[in-house]
N, C-alpha and C positions, 0 to 999 in steps of 0.2 A: 597768622600762621596758616599753613595749608597742609591738609592731609589727603592723600590719594589712595583709594582702594584699587590695587593693581589687578587688571584683568576684568574689572567690571565697568570701567569707563566712568566711575562715579567720583566726584570731588566733593569734599566737605570742608568748608572754610572756617567753621566755628567749632572749636574744640570744647566749647561749653556744653554741647550736647552730650559728649562723653562724660563730662563732669556731672551732668544732670542724671544720667543713668547710674553713675557711681553713687550719687547721693541717695538714690532711691533704695539701694541695697538689695534686699531679698526679692524673690519673684513676686510675691504678693504685693509689696510696695511698688514694684515697677508697674504692675497693672494699674494701680491707682494713680501713679504719676503720669501715665500715658494720656489720661483724659483730663489733665489740668495743666495749666501753664501755657505760655505762648509757643513752646517748642514741641508740642505733642505731635504735630505733623512730621517734623524732622525725625523724631524718635521712631515713629511708625515706619517711615521709609527705611531707616537704618536697620531695624529688626527684620523687615521684609527682605532686604538684600542679604542679610546674614543667613536667613533660612534658605533663600534661593541658592546662594553660593555653596551652602553645605549639602543641598540635595542634588545638584547637578552631577558631581562625580559619582554618586551612588547609582543614579539612573544610567549613566554611561557604562559603568562596570557591569550592571545587571544586563544591559542589552548586548554587551560584547561577549558574554559567557554563554556558549551554546549548550543546549541540553543534550546529555549523552544518553543514548538508547542502547538497550541490550536485546537482541533478537535470538531466541533459542528454540529448539524443537525438543519435545519430550520423548520418552520411550514409546516404542511401537506396542500396540495391542491389537488383537484380532476380534472382529465383530462379524456376525452373520451377514451374508450378502446374497441376494437373489437377482438374477438377470431380469431387466425390465420386461423383456418379451417372453418370459417363461409362462407356460400354461399350467393349469392345475395338474395335468397329467405328467408334465416334465419338470415340475417345480422341484421335486426331490432330487432329480438328477442334476439340475442346474444350480442348486444351492451350494454356495461356497463361502469363503470368508474374505474379508477386506482388512488389510493392515492400515490402521490409522494411528496418528499421533498428534498431540496438541502443538500449536504454535503460540509461543509466548513473546510479548513485547514488554520489557520492564517488569517481568515476573507476573504479568497479567495475561491470561489466556485470551487470544483474539479469535482463533479459528481452530477447526479440526482439519487435518490434512491427510492425504493418502499418497503413497508412492515415494519415489526418490526425488531429491532436490537437484535442480540444474543451475549451476552457477553461470550466470550470463556475464557478469563482470566481477571485480573484487568486492563490490558492495551490493549488487543486485542479484537475486536468485528467483527462480520460478518453482512453484510446487502446486500440486493439484489439491483442490479443496475437497473435503469430505462433508456430505450433507446428511443431516438427520431429519428425515421427512416423516410427517404423520400420514400413515397409509390407511387410516380408519375411514370407513364409509359413513355417509351421513347418519345411518341408523345404528351404528355400532355402539354409540354411547360413550366409549372410552377411547383414549388415544392409542394408536398402534404405531410405534416408532420403528422405522427401518433405516438402514444406512445405504447411501448411494454415492458413487464418485461424482463430483461436481465439476465446475469450471476450473480453469487455471488461475493462479494468483501470482502477482509480481510483488516481491518484498524487498524493501530498501533497508539494509542493515544500519545505515547511518541515521536516517530520519525516523525509522520504525514505521514508515508508511506502507500500507498494504493496499494493492490495487487489483480489482477483479479484471481479468483479461477477457475481452470480447473477441475471441478468435472467430474469423468468418467461417460460416457453415459448420461450426463445431457442434458435435452431438455427443453427449456424455456416454451413450451406449455404443457408439460406432467408432468415434475418433480415438485412435491410439497415437498420441502426439510423441514424436521423437525430435528432440532439440539439438541444434548445432549453433553455437554462438547465440545470436539473438533471433534465429529462425526456428519456426515450428513447422514440421512436415507431418501431414496426416490425411486421412480420407474424411471428407465432410459430406453433409447432406443438405441440399438446397431446400429451403422451407417454403418456396413458392408453389404455385399450382402445378407447374410442370415437374417439380421435384428433380431427382437425379443424384447420383453418387459422384463426388468431385474429388480430384486430387488437389490438395491445397498446400501452399507454402506461405505462411504468414510471418511478418517481421514485426518485432516490437517497435512501437513508435511510428509505424507506417499506417496510412489510412486505408490503403488497398492491399490485397494479397499480392505477393510476388508471382505466385502461380495459382490458377483457379481453372482447372480443365475437367470437363465431364468425362468420366471413365466408365459409367454404367447407369443403369436405371435404378430408381428407388421410388417407392418401396418395392421390396421383393418378398414374395410369399414365403419362399424357402431359401434363406440366405445362409452363407457360411458364418460360423463364429470362430474367430473374429472375421469381420467383414473384409478387412484388408490386412496384409502383412505389415509389420513395422517398417518404416522408411529406412533406407540405407543411404548414409551421407558419404560424400567424397570431398576432400579438402581442396585439392588443386587439380583441375579447376573445380570451383564450388558447384556441386550438383547433387541431386537426390533422386533415388529410385523408389517409386511407389507401385504397389501391385495389389489389385483386388484378389482375395483368396479364390483360387481356381481360374483366374484370368491372366492376362498378359501384363508384364511389367513395362513401365515407361519411365524414362529418365528425363529430368528437367534441369536445365542450367539455371543457376541463381547468380545474378549479377547485382552488385551494389555494395555499399558500406553500411556500417552500423547506424541505425536511426534512433536508438534509444537515447533519451535525454534524462540524465540523472540530476534532479533539482537539488537545491540547497536544503538545509535543515528545516523540516516542516514540523517542528516540535509542537507548535500550537495546535495542530490538528489531531494530536493524540493525547 
């Protein structure tokens, strides 16, 4: 007689092996039977195939089920904030407050954020990070924590992945980013020897800025606060106007399509 295990490509022509397992009875007797008799190799192969065939569907189902993430923002609260270029004489006048709120992924706090959220797509948004920095001098002895607005973050609602954005020439104290679609318009500061104040338009996913034009000198001993006015966007045609405070406005055309790539579920990274 012939017995075929469908789907495994395995044939077993001797039904006496099944009778051998049946005669052994309980699990403890089966273990003893495996190591005696001329058919112990066949029984080991049979049990191995049974375990393998039982485990394959479980592995497939586990791999096919994506992990669901929940991204939320907590309530706002105000913390003291002092401008980085404040002096001891002007510190009292330039001390204000910063609105911050926590960013959660799956009920676990990942970051502190500041300001409003900008929805780039239906699954990706940008928000500015808030940094808690130790402002203590080497001889102070104890930590002295202060809050500062930091770089921008890109957050994927599906994968829960958070990416720090390295916007070109971005300066936390000078750059006031205004978003439109996946474009960020702001005034930036060159970090090279020559320095300079630049009008910048950066695009998410692009390696180079769309616009990067010098509009003034930097550093400046006595500069306006804010250094530049918020950018003004226009939809059709796509263009933005940037203006240094006290200077002339300039309008820049923005040509191109979205460069943002939204990857699949990266649940293993979180």
